[in-house]
N, C-alpha and C positions, 0 to 999 in steps of 0.2 A: 603585247597588244591584246586588248580584251574587248571582244565583241560577241554578244550573245543575243540570239533571237529565239525565245522560248517557243514551245509548242503552242499553236494558236488555240488549242482546246485542252488546257491543263486539267488534270483530274482534281476533284475536290478532296480526295483522300490521298494524302501524301504518305509514302512509306517512311518509316523512321530511319534516318541516316545515322548509324552509330558513330561513324567517323566525325560527322559534324557535331553530334552531341558531345562526344569526348573533347573535341577541340573547343567547344563553348565553355566546358568546365575547366579545361586547361588554361584558357585565357584568364580565368579568375583564380589561378593557383594561389595567389597571395591570400585570398579569403580562406582557403583550405588550411594554409600554414597558420594564419591567425587563429582560426577556429580550433585547430588541433592543439596549439600552444595554450590557448585559453582553457580548453577542456582539461588538458593535462594539469594546468595550474589549479583549477577548481578541484580536480581529483586529489591533487597533492595536499591542498589545504583541508579538504574533507577528511583525508586519512590522518592528518595531524590533529584534527579536532575530535576524531572518533576514537573511543577506547576499544582495545582488543576484547573480543568476546570469546569466552571459553565454554566448552560443553562440560557440564558436571552431571554425573549420573551414578545411580546405585541400582543394584539388582536384588530382589527379594524372592523367596520361594514360599508359596502358600502351602501349608500343611494339608494333607488329604484327609486327616481324621482329627478327632478332638481328644485323643489320648494324651495324658499329661506326663506320666512317667511309668517306669516299671514297677513302682511300689503300689500302684493302684490299678486294679484289674478293670478291663473294659466293661465287664458285666455289671460291676458295682456302679460305674458312671451311668450306664443305661438304667440301672435300678433307681437312680436319682433323677432320671428324666433328661439326661444330657444326650443330645443326638450326636452321632458320629458321621454325619454326612459331610462330604467334601465341599470346599469353598468354591463358589462360582466366581471365576476370574473377572467377568464383566461387572458383577455386583461390587467386588472389592475395589475395582478401579474407580467406581463412582464414590466409594467411601474415601479413597485416597485423594480425590480431587474435590471433595466437599469443602464448602466455605467454613463450616463450623470447625473442622480439624485444622484448616489453615489459619483461622483466627487464633486458635490455641497456640500454634507454632509462633506466630508473630508476637503474641503476648509473652510466651515463654522466653524468647530470645531478646525481646525488647528492641525490635528493629523498626518501630514506627517512624523513627527519625534517622536520616542518612547524612553522613558527613563527607565532604569532598575537599580536596586540596588541588589548586590549579598548578599544573605542570605543563609549561609550554602553552599550547592553544587549547588544551582540554583539561577538564576536571576529572581527577581520579578519586574513587571512593576510598575512604579510610575505614578499615575494619580488620580486627576488632579494636586496635589501638587508636584512640582519638585524642587530639590535644586538649579539647574541652567539650563539655556536654551542655546541651540546652535543657534547662530545668523547667518543666511545665507541670501543671496540676495533673492528678491521676486520670481524670476523665477528659483531658484536653483533646486527645485524638479521637475520642468517641463523639464529641460534639462538634468537631471541626467540619466545616462545609467546603472550604477551599484549602489547597495545600499552602503551607507557609514556607517561603523561601527567604533565607537571610544570607547576605554577603558580608563577611567579616574580614577586615584588613587592619593590621597593626602598623601604625606609622609613628613618627616622632610626636605628632599632635594627639595621639591616643588611638583607641580602637574605633574605627569607622564601621558603622553597621547600616546596611541598606536592607529594608524589609519590604516584602511584597506578598500580599495575600488577596487573591482575586483581583479586584480593581483598586484595592487600597495599597498605598505606597508610603513609605516613611524612611527618613534618614536620621541617624543618631550618632553621637560621639560620646564614649565613656572612657574614663582614665584607667579604671580597674576592670579587668575582664570578669571578675567575680561579683561585681556590684550589680544591683538590680536597677532596671530602667523601665520607664513607662513607654509603651508602644501603642500602635493603633489597634492591636488586638489584646491589649492588657499588659500587665506587668510580666517582664521576662527576666531571666537570669541565666548566666553561664557558670559552670563549675570547671575550673582548669585541672587537667590531669598531667599533661606533658608540656614541654617548652613550645611556645607559639613562635613560629618563624616570622621575622620582620619583613614587611612589604610583600607578603604572600597572600593571595586571595583564598579564603576559605568559604565554602558554600555549604549551608545547612538547609535540608528540605525535610519538613515534618508533614506527613500525609494523613488525611482522614483515614481512620482504621477500615472503614467499609470499602473505600476505593482501593486502598493498598491490598486488602484481601482479594478483591476481584483481580487486581493486576498480577498477584503471585499465582492465583489459580490458573489464569490464562497462560502464564509463563511456564508452568510445570506440565510436562507431557508424560502421561502414563500409558503404557501399552504392553501387551503380553509379548514375551520373547518370540514365541511362535504359537500357532493355533492349538497345538497338542500339548503344550507345556503349561505347568502351573506357575511358571516363573514370570515375574513382572519387572519391566524396566522402567525406572522413574528417572527422568532427566530434565535439565533446564539449561538455558544458555544465558551467561551472565558475564559482566565485566569485573565482578568481584568474586573469584572462585571460592575463597575461604568462607564467605558469607553463604554462598549457595550450598556448599558442603554441609554447613551447620543446619541450614534449612531442611535439606533432604534427610539428614540423620535424625533431626528432631521430628520430622513428619513421620518417619517409620516408627520411631519410638512411641509417639502418641497414638499412632494407628494400632500398634500391638497392645498398648494399654487399654484402648477402647475395646478391642476385641476380647481381652481378658475379662473386662467388666461385663461384656455381653455373655461370655461363657459362664461366669460365676453367678449370673442373675438367678438361675433356677436353684442352684445350690444355696444361695443366700436366702431365698424364700423358703426352701425346705428347712433350713436351720431355724428360721424364725418359727415355723409351724411346729417343729419338734420341741423347741424350748417351751412354747406355749402349752403343748400337751403334757410335757414332763411335769410342769408345775401343777396341772390339774390332776394327773395320775398320782403324783406324790401326796397331794392332799387327800385323795380318795383312799389310797393305801394306808395312810395314817389312821383314817377313820375305821377301816376294817380291822386293823391290828388292835385298836382300842376296844372294838366290840368283842374281839376274841378274849382279850384280857378281862374285860368286864364280865363276860359270860362265865369264864372259868371261876372267877372270884365269887360270883353270885351262886353258882351251883356246886362249889367246892369240888371241882373236877381236877383229876391229876392224870390218869391213864385210861382214857375212854375207849381206845381202839382195840383193847384185848378181846372184848366180847364180840366185836364185829369183824374179827380177822378173816374168817372164811368169806364173808360178804365183800369185804374190801378187795380180797384177792380176785374174786370173780368179776366185780364191777369196776376194777381199776382202769381197764381199757376204755370203758364207756365214759368214765370220768374224764379221762384224757381227751377223748373226742368231744365231750361236752365243753371242756375248757377251751379247746381249740375253736369250737364253733362260737363260744362266747367272745373269744378274742377277735375273731373275724367280724362278728356283729358289732363289737365296739369300734373296731377300725372303720368299718363301713359307716357306722353312725357318725364318727368324727369327720370322715370325708364328706358325708351328706350334709352335715351341719356347715362345714366350711364352704362347700359349693353353693348352698342355698343362701348364704349370707351375702347380701347385696354389696357390702363394703369390700368383699373379695372378688367383685365382678371382673376386675382387670388384674388380679394377682394370679401368679402361677399356682397350679394345683399340685400339692406334694404327691409325688408318684412312687408307687411300689414300696409302700411301708410294711409290706408283709401280706398284702392282698394277693390271693392266689388266682383270682379270675383274670386270665390273660386278655380277654376282650376289653375289660374295664381298664386294665393297664394301658392297652393300645390306645383307647379313646383319650385317656388323660395325657399320654405323650403327644398325640396329635393336637390336643387342645393347647398344651404348653408351646409347641412349635409354632402354631398359628398365632398365639399371643405374642411370642417373641418377634415374629415377623411384623406384627402390627406396631410393636414398640419401636422397631428399627425404622419403619416408614414414617412414624409420627415425629421422628427427629427432624425431618425435612419438610413436613406439611402439617395441616391441621385436620381436625375431626370432620370437616365438611367435604373432604376429598372423597370422590366416589370410590376410590380404592379402599379407603379406611371404612367407609360404610359397608362395602362388600365384605371386608374382613370381619367387621362386627357382626354381620349377619351369619357368617360362617362360625364365629365363636359362639353365637347364641345357639346355633343348631348343635354344635359339639357339646355345649354345656347341658342342653336338654337331653342329648343322648346319654351323657354321663349320669344324669339324675335318673333317667329311665333304667339304665343298666344297674345303678346302685339299688333301685327299688326291686328289680328282678332278682339280683343277687341276695338281697336282704330277705326276700320271700323264700328263696331257696334254702338259705341258712336256717330260717325259722322252721321250715319243714323238716330239715335234717335234725334240728334240735329236738323237735317234738318226737321224732322217731327214736332218737337216742334216749330221751326221757321215758318213752314208752317201754323200751327194753329194760331200762334201769329200774322201772317200777316193778318189773317181774321179779328182780332180785330183792327189791325192798319188801315185797310181800313175804319173803322167806325169813326175814329177821324181825318179825312182829314183836319178838320179845326184847329187841334192842331198846334200851331206855330212850325216852323222848329227848333227854338231854343230849344223848349221843348224836341222834339224828339232827338236832338243831345245830350242834357244834360242827357237824360235817358241812352243813350249808354255809355256815359262816367261814369255815376253813376254805371251802371252794372259792368263795369270793376273794379271799386273801390271796390264794394262788393265782387267780386270774389277774389281779392287779399287779402282783409281783412280776409275772411273765411280761405283761405289757410294759411295765416300767423298765425292765432289763432290756427289752427289745428296742425301746426308744433311745435308751442310753447308747446302745450299740450303733444305731443309725446316726446319732449325733456325732460320734467319733468318726464314722466313715465319711460323713459329709464334711467334717473339718479337714480330713485328709484330702478330699477333693478340692477344697478351696486352696489348700496350701500347695498343691502340686500342679496347678494349672500352668501350662506353657503358652507362649505367644502363638498367634495364628500364622505369623510370617517369620521365616528365618532369613536373616540378612546374608546373602551369598557374597556380594561385594559391597563394602562400605563406600560411601560417596567419595568419588575420586574425580580429578580434573584432567581434561585432555592436555597433552604436552604442547601441542601447537594450537594457536587460536583458530576458531572456526569462522570468525568474522572480525573485521571486514576482510574480504578476499582481495588483497592488494593487486595481484596480477589481473584478476578479472575486472576490477574497477578501472585500472589503467587501460586495459584492452577496450572496455566499454567507452571510456573517455576518448580513445583514439577513434573508435567507430563513430561515436557521436560527433567528434570533430570533423570527420569526413562527411557524415550523413547530413549534418546541420546545414553546411553551405549548399549541398545538393538540393535539400528541401527548400531553403530560402530562395535559391536561384530558380528552382522549378515553380514555386508559388509566385515569385515576382514575374516569371514569364507568363503564368496563367493570368495574373491580374493586370499585366502590362498590355495595353491595346495599341502600342506603338510598333513600328517596324524595327526589328532589332538588329538585323544584319543583311549582308548582301544576298546570301543564299535564300533567306526568307523573301526578300524583295523579288528575286528572280522567279520564285515559285508563285508568288501572288500576281505578277504582272505578265502580260503578253507583249509588252513594249520592248524593243531592243534596248539592251543595257550598254551604256557607253563606258562606264567605269565608276570608281569610287573616289571621293575626296576626303582626305584625312581631317581630323579635328584640328582646328586652328587654335593653338594655345596663346598666340601673340595678340596684342591689342590691335596691331596694324592689320587692316583688312586687305591690303594689297600684298599678297604673299609671293606672287610671281614677279621676280625682278631679274634684271640682267646679271648673269653670273651666279645666281643663287641656285643651289642644288639640294634643297631640303626634300624630305619625302613628299610633302604636300605639293611641292612644285612639280616633281616627277609625275604625280598623279594627274595634275592638270595637263601635262605634256602628253600623257597616254590618252586622256580624253580628247585632246586636240587631234592626235593622230587618228583615233577612231572616227572623229568627226570629219576629218579630211577624206576618209574613204567613203563616207556617206554623201559628201558634197562633190565628189570627184566629177570633173567635167563642167561644173557650173562656174560661170564668171560672176564675181562679186556677189557671192551668196548672202542672202539675208537670213540670219540665225536668230530665232526668238528664244529667249530664256524666260521660263515661267515656273510656277510651282502650284501646289494645291492651296496652301494657306500661308499666311505671313510667318516669318521666322525660320523658314527652311533653308535660307542661304541663297536665295535667288539672285539678289544684287551682288553678293559676294562672288558667286559663280560667274556672273556676267562680267564683272570687272576683271577677274583673273583669267577667264577665257580670252577676253580681249587682249590682255597683256601677253598671254601665251602665243597668240597669233602675231602680235607685234614683235615678239622676239624673233620671228622668222623674217624680219625686215619687210613685212607686209603692212600696207597702210590699212589701218583698222579704225573704224568709228563706232563708238558706243553711244546708243541713243536711249535716254531715260524716258520710257513710255509708261512707267507706273506713275501716272499723273495724280493719282489720289493720295499716294503715300511715297513720295520720291525719297530715295536714299542715296543716290549716286553723289549728290552734292556734299552730303555729310561724309561719306566714306572717302571721297577723292578731294575733299576740301576745295570745292568749286563754288564760286559766288552764285547766289540764287536769283540775281537780277536778270539773268538770261535764261531762255529755255524754250522747249518745243511748244508749250502752251501759248506763249506770246506769239510765236510764228504762225500757229494755226488759227489763232483768233484775230490776227492783224494782217491783212493782205499786203500791207506796205513793209512788212518786216523783212529785212535783208537776210539772205541765207548765210553770207559770210560773217555777219555779226552773231549768228546762231552757234557756230562751231567754236569750241574752246579747246586749247591744247590740254592734254591730260596732266602734264607736268611729271609723269613717271617714265614715259618713253616717247621719243620723237615720232615714232610711227603710230602712236595712239592718240586719237582725238575723241572729244566727248561733246555730245549735245545733251545738256541737262534737261530735266523735266520742266523746270520753271515753276512759277506760282501755281497753286492748286486752283483749278478753274471750277466754276459752278456747274458746267455741263461737260464732264470729261468724255462721255460716250459720243456726244455729237461732234466734239473736236476730233476724236480718233477716226470718225467716218468722213472727215473733210478730204476733198480731192487734193488739197495742198500737201497732205501727208504723202499721197501716192507720188506727186510730182517731186517732192523732196527726196524720196527713196530712189526714184529713177535718176535724179541728178547726182545723188551720192554714189550710185553704182558706177558712174563714169569716173569718179575720182578715187574711190577706195576699193581695196581688194576684199575686205570683209566688213559686213554691216551687222552689228549685234544689237538686238533690241532687248532692253530690260523692261519687261511688262509686268502687269499686275497679276496676282495669284488667280488662277481660273476657278478655284473653289469658292471664291468670295464674290467676285464681280465678273461681268461678262466682257469687260474691256478687251481682254486678250483675244477672244474669239473674233472681235472686229478687225484685228490685225492680221488674221490668217490669210487674207487676200494678198498680203505683201511678202509672206514668209516662204522661204525655201525649205528650211529645216527648223525643228523645234527641240530644244534641250529642256526636258522636264525634270526639275530638281526635287528630290525627296531628301529627307534627313533622318539619319539613324536615331532611334529612341525619341523621335519627335513627331514624325508623320504618322497619323492614326492608320491602323490596318484597314479600317473601313473605306479609306480614300482609295485603296487599290481598285475597288469596283468602279469608282468614278473615273480613275485614270484609264482602266481598260475600256470603259464605255466611250471615253473621248477618243481613244485610239481606234476602236472598232468603227465608230461613226466618222472618223477622219475629220474631226473638228479642228485639229491642228495638223499641219503638213509635216510629214516625215518625222514623227515623234521618236525621241530616244531619251532614255531616263538615266540620270546619274544619282548616286547616293552620297549625300554630304554628311560630314561629321562622324566618319568612321574612325575606329581606333586601330585598324590594321596597318601594318608596315609594308613598305615597298622595298624591293632590293633583294629579297630571298636570301638574306644573310650576308650579303656582300658589302653592306654599309653605304654611306653617302659621302660625298666629297672626294672620293677616290674610287678606283676600281670601276664598278658597274656604272656609277653615276656619271663620272667624267667620260668614260668610253662611250656611253650612250649619247651624251651631248656632242662629242666629236663626230660620231657617225651621223647624227642628225644634222649638224651644221654642214658636213660634207655633202650630204644628200640635198640639202636646200641650195647649196651653191651650184651643184650640177643642174638642178631644175631651173634655177634662175638664169644660168648660162644658156641652157637650151632655149628658154623662152626668148631671151634677147637675140639669139642667133636666128630664130624663126622670124622675128620681127624685121 
């Protein structure tokens, strides 16, 4: 027995009932099962369509110095202007991830086009062995705007080709795979290498070179092993490990080659400078030697030095000093000419060719390093970049400093030369008797010695520079060649299945939650009790049958038991009243008001009580349709015609001998006035003498006011609501009707519920039959006591 009178002042803020919330979701368990199975199926298909991804990585170690081998001393490289500074890890990472070097990798390996074979639900890439190759022009991928995708399948009718490029599509059939065919992007051709499998789908994708370069650059991750180490880890994740290994190995190879070219740039410029000077000195030396030969022939000289032996011994040291000063002046002159020449503005300055001034050597080395840095930056930008402009300003200042330093050094050497010449003149005055021919010959001979020393010095430097070029080693040492992880890193099957399970559980929860938020209908009994102050009579299950009369003699279905419980609760409310008048109404049409009226009347009739059901919903009568009663009789005819006989008004229900019906009759033009007629009051008084229960099926109170007009006749009111149909906002209207007592002794029922009755004991036996037997015995006792009292 269910009877609930809620608190007359319910709180607007209801605490969350975890148990009710869980029960709500458990009632929809089948949605969770369907969602979980569906998510598992989607995850399974996804894994079947996705290729395994493996991690491929390699590790390199950046060398801390620029030494090449034990055969070449570090001082000699510094003499050539090669810096021994350590590599900056961050800078080298930028070089490794540059698009220019990646473009070289793609071109070297020829991987602009990818080839796939379908196995199961997924395409697997074929590398390096491919059954056939797409032959395209050399600049095809350079000018390509959209990727070209071809599907090739060999059948009995030939090779079927589907081509897609951007929005363009085309289908072709060729008999020979090696034959050329016209497509929407021009003439294409395949070259077969291996046996092509029959009825197997092959996919070929040719990418634009620029887009492919961007893609590979993003896919490759370069990072230092740790903050303090010079080791760099280069890795990528790919479904084709062999291809990724080749890419990483080629990337390191080209990186080292690029670094070697940078290292040899100074040495290469120095070699060119030395070769140019050797040609010039060789020509000058030849001229001096010819002058010596000509002078001796002209003056018939053979042994001139015998007469000046004493002078030569005394002045030999000054001659050496003078020769060295001349050498230095010549070298300074060569450097000055080279630096001031505008065509050498961005060429490296030959460093340390025998110049003894350390400050000048330092300036030239700083200038070369700054120029190398500019060359490196210019590979990735243009001369309008502010960094380039700043570097050019720095180069200009260094070049000016070099020119000033050369001028100062040159002046100093000239002063030293004048000093040596002055001291040498003192010895020359002592040999006034030396023939003029001897003195002239000495001058010529001195020039010859200077040219010879300079020539031999440049030859030596050329050999040293050649050794530097031949012995340069790469900047990076490969610690670990590219290798592939044993287990795939993606997709993570267990995580995907776990996420699919979580999604399968969460999705129904979210859908149910959102549907509850969007739903403005009363969803269940607990919500109805929270919203209403009205006493709750009970619930009525959802009627799946077409028959609207569900309460029958001997029938024990769940919905019948629900009506019996409502009847029992109603009997407690009307206890002590003789022939009570029970009004059945609702808020809006469609809530099951007439259905409830008929079956409540049948439930009272099963007690062997005389029951009459009156159809007072005169605007939209439904009793005649539900109970298959003729419409030529009815209450509207009785109320509008004073001569209408009461006995002609009552109609047997045809469903139970104790149930009679007064149909509504034809729809009148003035229903409100008819319901206010005194004849209705007289009719109810007359029926109370003949029937035990009078049930009125009235109109919905939320639509018309007809039902309120009947309140004068009513003892109790059954207010019908319907699950997932009655709007929540009607709760305020129902509470207002109850608070203002517009309907007498209101009690509410919830129609159309999906809950079961019986608490697990079933129907048709057990609880159902025992309940009926107890109820019949109780009714018999009550009937016997009433007859005895009479």
